[in-house]
ROLUM-621612 format. One record per residue (C-alpha): residue number from 1; residue in one letter; chain; x, y, z. Coordinates in Angstrom, 3 decimals. Each point is the difference from the previous one (the first is absolute). Layout:
<sites>
seq:NUM; type:A; mol:A; xx:X; yy:Y; zz:Z
...
</sites>
This chain:
<sites>
seq:1; type:M; mol:A; xx:11.232; yy:9.689; zz:-2.014
seq:2; type:L; mol:A; xx:3.133; yy:2.075; zz:-0.341
seq:3; type:I; mol:A; xx:0.449; yy:2.511; zz:2.750
seq:4; type:W; mol:A; xx:2.604; yy:3.015; zz:-0.247
seq:5; type:V; mol:A; xx:1.715; yy:0.479; zz:3.384
seq:6; type:Q; mol:A; xx:2.384; yy:2.947; zz:0.785
seq:7; type:I; mol:A; xx:2.078; yy:-0.106; zz:3.042
seq:8; type:A; mol:A; xx:2.251; yy:2.870; zz:0.685
seq:9; type:S; mol:A; xx:2.101; yy:0.407; zz:-3.082
seq:10; type:C; mol:A; xx:-0.539; yy:-3.593; zz:-1.136
seq:11; type:T; mol:A; xx:-2.701; yy:-1.183; zz:-2.211
seq:12; type:H; mol:A; xx:-1.294; yy:-3.535; zz:-0.361
seq:13; type:W; mol:A; xx:-2.573; yy:-1.930; zz:-2.037
seq:14; type:L; mol:A; xx:-1.890; yy:-2.659; zz:1.963
seq:15; type:I; mol:A; xx:-2.360; yy:-2.716; zz:-1.378
seq:16; type:E; mol:A; xx:-2.829; yy:-0.852; zz:2.440
seq:17; type:T; mol:A; xx:-0.275; yy:-3.795; zz:0.147
seq:18; type:E; mol:A; xx:-2.815; yy:-0.263; zz:2.593
seq:19; type:T; mol:A; xx:-3.629; yy:0.088; zz:-1.353
seq:20; type:R; mol:A; xx:-2.838; yy:1.033; zz:2.542
seq:21; type:I; mol:A; xx:-3.086; yy:-1.485; zz:-1.708
seq:22; type:Q; mol:A; xx:-3.835; yy:0.368; zz:0.873
seq:23; type:A; mol:A; xx:-2.768; yy:-1.488; zz:-2.047
seq:24; type:E; mol:A; xx:-3.632; yy:1.426; zz:-0.427
seq:25; type:N; mol:A; xx:-2.781; yy:-2.141; zz:-0.996
seq:26; type:E; mol:A; xx:-2.220; yy:1.761; zz:-2.497
seq:27; type:T; mol:A; xx:-2.074; yy:-3.148; zz:-0.927
seq:28; type:D; mol:A; xx:-3.177; yy:-1.321; zz:1.317
seq:29; type:K; mol:A; xx:1.710; yy:-3.338; zz:1.340
seq:30; type:E; mol:A; xx:2.288; yy:-0.708; zz:2.848
seq:31; type:I; mol:A; xx:3.553; yy:-0.549; zz:-1.200
seq:32; type:Y; mol:A; xx:3.105; yy:-1.227; zz:1.867
seq:33; type:N; mol:A; xx:3.669; yy:-0.760; zz:-0.450
seq:34; type:L; mol:A; xx:1.147; yy:2.308; zz:-2.549
seq:35; type:S; mol:A; xx:3.183; yy:-1.909; zz:-1.103
seq:36; type:L; mol:A; xx:2.880; yy:-0.033; zz:-2.340
seq:37; type:V; mol:A; xx:0.270; yy:-2.896; zz:-2.208
seq:38; type:S; mol:A; xx:3.278; yy:-1.683; zz:-1.274
seq:39; type:E; mol:A; xx:0.536; yy:-1.198; zz:-3.540
seq:40; type:S; mol:A; xx:-0.017; yy:-3.645; zz:1.542
seq:41; type:G; mol:A; xx:-3.405; yy:0.774; zz:1.723
seq:42; type:K; mol:A; xx:1.290; yy:0.586; zz:3.539
seq:43; type:I; mol:A; xx:-2.040; yy:2.356; zz:1.859
seq:44; type:E; mol:A; xx:1.319; yy:2.691; zz:2.395
seq:45; type:V; mol:A; xx:-2.766; yy:1.723; zz:1.945
seq:46; type:L; mol:A; xx:0.636; yy:3.734; zz:0.114
seq:47; type:I; mol:A; xx:-3.127; yy:1.066; zz:1.748
seq:48; type:P; mol:A; xx:-1.502; yy:-2.758; zz:2.280
seq:49; type:D; mol:A; xx:-3.096; yy:1.931; zz:0.886
seq:50; type:I; mol:A; xx:-3.529; yy:-0.788; zz:-0.660
seq:51; type:I; mol:A; xx:-1.332; yy:3.246; zz:-1.657
seq:52; type:K; mol:A; xx:-3.635; yy:0.502; zz:0.066
seq:53; type:E; mol:A; xx:-1.891; yy:1.926; zz:-2.676
seq:54; type:G; mol:A; xx:1.165; yy:3.840; zz:0.110
seq:55; type:E; mol:A; xx:2.512; yy:-0.615; zz:2.749
seq:56; type:R; mol:A; xx:3.775; yy:0.240; zz:0.008
seq:57; type:S; mol:A; xx:2.636; yy:-2.230; zz:1.189
seq:58; type:R; mol:A; xx:2.548; yy:0.770; zz:2.703
seq:59; type:V; mol:A; xx:3.238; yy:1.458; zz:-1.348
seq:60; type:Y; mol:A; xx:2.749; yy:-2.711; zz:-0.484
seq:61; type:K; mol:A; xx:3.618; yy:0.465; zz:-0.561
seq:62; type:S; mol:A; xx:2.105; yy:-2.222; zz:-2.321
seq:63; type:Q; mol:A; xx:3.411; yy:0.066; zz:-1.712
seq:64; type:W; mol:A; xx:-1.638; yy:-0.847; zz:-3.500
seq:65; type:V; mol:A; xx:0.913; yy:2.343; zz:-2.607
seq:66; type:G; mol:A; xx:-0.186; yy:-0.881; zz:-3.794
seq:67; type:K; mol:A; xx:-2.549; yy:-1.503; zz:-2.420
seq:68; type:F; mol:A; xx:-2.267; yy:-2.706; zz:1.322
seq:69; type:D; mol:A; xx:-3.080; yy:-1.868; zz:-0.965
seq:70; type:F; mol:A; xx:-2.914; yy:0.499; zz:2.430
seq:71; type:A; mol:A; xx:-2.932; yy:-2.095; zz:1.266
seq:72; type:V; mol:A; xx:-2.827; yy:0.485; zz:2.495
seq:73; type:F; mol:A; xx:-2.485; yy:-2.469; zz:1.403
seq:74; type:S; mol:A; xx:-3.800; yy:0.024; zz:0.310
seq:75; type:E; mol:A; xx:-2.595; yy:-2.578; zz:0.657
seq:76; type:D; mol:A; xx:2.580; yy:-2.863; zz:0.049
seq:77; type:S; mol:A; xx:1.291; yy:1.232; zz:-3.417
seq:78; type:R; mol:A; xx:3.224; yy:1.441; zz:-1.155
seq:79; type:F; mol:A; xx:-0.218; yy:2.961; zz:-2.249
seq:80; type:D; mol:A; xx:3.204; yy:0.964; zz:-1.993
seq:81; type:L; mol:A; xx:0.467; yy:3.701; zz:-0.524
seq:82; type:G; mol:A; xx:2.969; yy:0.430; zz:-2.368
seq:83; type:R; mol:A; xx:3.439; yy:1.231; zz:0.433
seq:84; type:Y; mol:A; xx:0.885; yy:3.314; zz:1.702
seq:85; type:E; mol:A; xx:2.997; yy:1.782; zz:1.428
seq:86; type:L; mol:A; xx:0.632; yy:0.846; zz:3.564
seq:87; type:K; mol:A; xx:2.467; yy:2.836; zz:0.106
seq:88; type:G; mol:A; xx:0.268; yy:0.415; zz:3.864
seq:89; type:G; mol:A; xx:-1.594; yy:2.757; zz:2.108
seq:90; type:M; mol:A; xx:-3.805; yy:0.120; zz:1.114
seq:91; type:V; mol:A; xx:-2.252; yy:-1.675; zz:-2.442
seq:92; type:L; mol:A; xx:-3.786; yy:-0.193; zz:0.087
seq:93; type:V; mol:A; xx:-1.285; yy:-2.976; zz:-2.090
seq:94; type:Q; mol:A; xx:-3.752; yy:0.316; zz:-1.084
seq:95; type:I; mol:A; xx:-1.680; yy:-3.127; zz:-1.036
seq:96; type:R; mol:A; xx:-3.193; yy:0.270; zz:-2.117
seq:97; type:E; mol:A; xx:-2.007; yy:-2.637; zz:-1.944
seq:98; type:E; mol:A; xx:-1.113; yy:0.728; zz:-3.589
seq:99; type:N; mol:A; xx:-1.880; yy:-2.686; zz:-1.993
seq:100; type:G; mol:A; xx:0.807; yy:-2.724; zz:2.407
seq:101; type:E; mol:A; xx:3.937; yy:0.852; zz:-0.049
seq:102; type:F; mol:A; xx:1.855; yy:1.676; zz:2.894
seq:103; type:L; mol:A; xx:2.183; yy:2.805; zz:-0.951
seq:104; type:L; mol:A; xx:2.664; yy:1.809; zz:1.830
seq:105; type:K; mol:A; xx:0.766; yy:3.804; zz:0.154
seq:106; type:F; mol:A; xx:2.948; yy:1.498; zz:1.751
seq:107; type:R; mol:A; xx:0.019; yy:3.304; zz:1.816
</sites>
């Protein structure tokens, strides 16, 4: 996220490198550990909460900005969610299920 800042007679462009992220569970299952997955398969948990049906996680701060592969866990299984971009700022990730697949929507 680019932020325009004007201080006195100087102007600057700042790039926000912090992401504040919250997940909302729109499925009928309990989900947990919204994670980033590296190309080598290493998992970095972004949101460590257990999120019940219809609930939201707490808000977490991270320095993650860029394109990442996401995964979420439910019923002892990992569900890959695809590649998405985090641009910094406040992000609400809505997780829903269609035809047995988990999907992400960013707001």
